[in-house]
C-alpha positions as CSV (number, residue, x, y, z in Angstrom):
1,M,-19.9,2.6,-8.0
2,G,-17.7,0.7,-10.4
3,T,-14.2,-0.8,-10.1
4,T,-11.4,1.5,-9.5
5,K,-8.1,1.1,-11.4
6,H,-4.9,2.8,-10.8
7,L,-2.8,3.7,-13.8
8,V,0.7,5.0,-14.5
9,R,1.2,6.5,-17.9
10,L,4.7,7.3,-19.3
11,Q,5.1,9.4,-22.4
12,F,8.6,10.1,-23.9
13,E,7.3,13.4,-25.3
14,V,4.2,15.6,-24.5
15,N,1.2,14.3,-26.4
16,G,3.3,11.4,-27.7
17,P,2.5,7.7,-27.6
18,A,2.2,6.3,-24.1
19,V,3.3,3.2,-22.2
20,E,0.8,2.4,-19.4
21,G,0.6,0.1,-16.5
22,E,-2.6,-0.8,-14.6
23,W,-3.1,-2.0,-11.0
24,T,-6.0,-2.6,-8.6
25,S,-3.7,-1.5,-5.8
26,A,-3.2,2.2,-5.3
27,A,0.0,1.5,-3.4
28,T,1.5,-0.6,-6.2
29,A,0.7,2.2,-8.8
30,R,2.3,4.8,-6.5
31,D,5.4,2.7,-6.2
32,R,5.7,2.2,-10.0
33,Y,5.1,5.9,-10.5
34,T,8.0,6.7,-8.2
35,E,10.2,4.0,-9.9
36,W,9.5,5.4,-13.3
37,V,10.2,9.0,-12.2
38,G,13.6,7.7,-10.9
39,L,14.3,5.8,-14.1
40,Y,13.3,8.4,-16.6
41,S,13.9,11.7,-14.8
42,K,17.0,12.5,-16.8
43,N,15.0,12.8,-20.0
44,P,13.7,16.4,-20.3
45,D,10.7,15.4,-22.5
46,V,9.2,12.7,-20.3
47,V,5.8,13.1,-18.8
48,I,4.7,10.6,-16.1
49,R,1.2,10.6,-14.6
50,L,-0.5,8.7,-11.8
51,I,-4.1,8.3,-12.6
52,E,-7.2,6.9,-10.8
53,E,-9.9,5.5,-13.1
54,T,-13.5,4.7,-11.9
55,D,-16.3,4.0,-14.4
56,D,-14.2,5.1,-17.4
57,R,-13.6,8.5,-15.7
58,Q,-10.0,9.3,-15.2
59,R,-8.6,11.7,-12.5
60,V,-4.9,12.6,-12.7
61,L,-3.4,12.5,-9.2
62,K,0.2,13.5,-9.9
63,T,2.1,14.6,-12.9
64,W,5.9,14.6,-13.3
65,T,7.8,16.6,-15.9
66,A,11.3,18.0,-16.1
67,Q,9.9,21.1,-14.4
68,G,9.0,19.0,-11.3
69,E,6.0,17.2,-9.8
70,V,2.5,18.7,-9.4
71,D,-0.6,17.3,-7.9
72,G,-3.2,16.8,-10.6
73,P,-2.6,17.4,-14.3
74,A,0.3,19.6,-15.5
75,S,-0.8,23.1,-16.5
């Protein structure tokens, strides 16, 4: 099994360009996800995702949009 990375991806519009942070610590990534939701939650177009990546395979753990937070990818 390969190295696992923890990512937080911020998009200011759906399918728009992204700003992304990467950490080896899941706790640090979760903290940053929470921080970004707090900072950008007033913008109705923002999408924020908490992602786990192992061997170049990504799994979305949480997604926040103006409609709220869901586990996994937004539908």
